[in-house]
C-alpha positions in Angstrom: 14.6 -10.3 3.6 13.5 -6.8 3.1 12.1 -4.9 6.1 9.2 -2.5 5.6 8.0 0.4 7.8 4.8 2.4 7.1 4.2 5.9 8.2 1.7 8.7 7.4 -1.5 7.3 8.8 -3.9 9.3 10.9 -7.4 10.8 11.4 -9.0 12.7 8.5 -12.4 13.9 7.7 -14.4 12.5 4.8 -13.3 14.1 1.5 -9.8 14.7 2.9 -6.4 13.3 1.8 -3.5 11.4 3.3 -0.3 10.0 2.0 1.2 6.8 3.3 4.8 6.0 3.0 6.6 2.6 3.2 10.3 2.7 3.6 12.2 -0.5 2.7 15.6 -1.6 4.0 17.8 -4.7 4.1 17.6 -5.8 0.4 17.8 -4.1 -2.9 14.5 -2.3 -3.3 14.4 -2.6 -7.1 14.3 -6.3 -6.8 10.8 -6.1 -5.3 7.4 -5.3 -6.7 5.2 -3.6 -4.0 1.7 -3.6 -2.9 -0.7 -1.9 -0.5 -3.4 -3.8 1.4 -5.8 -2.9 4.1 -7.8 -4.6 6.8 -10.9 -3.1 8.5 -12.1 -4.4 11.8 -13.8 -7.7 11.5 -12.9 -8.0 7.8 -10.3 -9.9 5.8 -7.2 -8.1 4.5 -7.8 -6.9 1.0 -5.8 -5.7 -1.9 -5.7 -1.9 -2.5 -2.9 -1.2 -5.1 0.3 -2.5 -6.5 3.3 -1.3 -8.5 5.9 -3.2 -10.4 9.6 -2.9 -9.9 10.3 -0.1 -12.3 7.1 1.8 -11.4 5.8 1.7 -14.9 2.8 -0.4 -14.2 0.2 0.1 -11.5 -2.9 -1.7 -10.5 -5.9 -0.8 -8.2 -8.8 -2.3 -6.6 -12.1 -1.0 -8.1 -13.0 0.6 -4.7 -10.1 3.0 -4.8 -9.6 3.5 -8.5 -9.5 7.2 -9.4 -9.0 8.2 -5.7 -5.7 6.5 -4.7 -2.4 6.6 -6.5 0.5 4.3 -5.8 4.1 5.4 -6.7 7.6 4.5 -5.8 10.9 6.3 -5.5 13.6 3.7 -6.0 16.4 6.1 -5.1 14.7 6.5 -1.6 13.6 2.8 -1.4 10.1 4.0 -0.6 6.7 3.3 -1.9 3.8 5.7 -1.5 0.0 5.6 -1.4 -1.6 9.0 -2.0 -5.2 8.8 -0.9 -7.8 11.5 -1.9 -11.5 11.9 -1.5 -11.4 9.6 1.5 -14.6 7.9 2.7 -15.5 6.4 6.0 -15.3 3.0 4.4 -11.6 3.5 3.7 -11.0 3.3 7.5 -8.6 0.4 8.1 -5.1 -0.6 9.0 -3.0 -0.2 5.8 -0.1 -2.5 5.1 2.6 -2.4 2.5 4.0 -5.7 1.2 6.9 -6.7 -1.0 7.1 -9.4 -3.6 10.5 -10.5 -4.9 10.5 -10.2 -8.6 7.5 -9.4 -10.7 4.0 -8.9 -9.3 2.3 -12.2 -8.4 -0.7 -13.5 -10.3 -3.3 -13.1 -9.0 -2.1 -9.8 -7.8 -4.2 -9.8 -4.6 -2.8 -13.1 -3.4 -1.6 -12.3 0.1 0.4 -15.5 0.4 2.6 -14.5 -2.6 4.1 -11.5 -0.9 7.4 -12.1 0.9 7.4 -9.3 3.5 4.9 -7.1 5.3 5.1 -3.9 7.3 3.6 -3.4 10.7 0.6 -1.4 9.4 -0.6 2.2 9.6 -4.0 3.2 11.0 -6.1 5.3 8.7 -9.4 6.6 10.2 -11.9 8.6 8.1 -14.6 10.4 10.1 -17.9 11.3 8.5 
């Protein structure tokens, strides 16, 4: 089982930027496709972005398309989420997740992901 640890969360003003990192350990990173999800208070966890094993294919929720970028560095066993033009509604706990093999279908199926990080708080003030 792969272990995941997020970092890089914090407090930022609307319009600002943050970059989240998720470091993986325990298993070969390139065996896993990776996703980012988020959960706001009182809401269900939702899909944000995903990337396949090679990094050649990326997918985004409509709400973040054009503002967020997912990437991975397989040499560092790390996946990133660069967030720009942040809005107060982006406030949530952000989780990275790993899926062994290719990305699941549907891609937002939480139950299909094999491992989760502990989450990183992102707060966007207005």
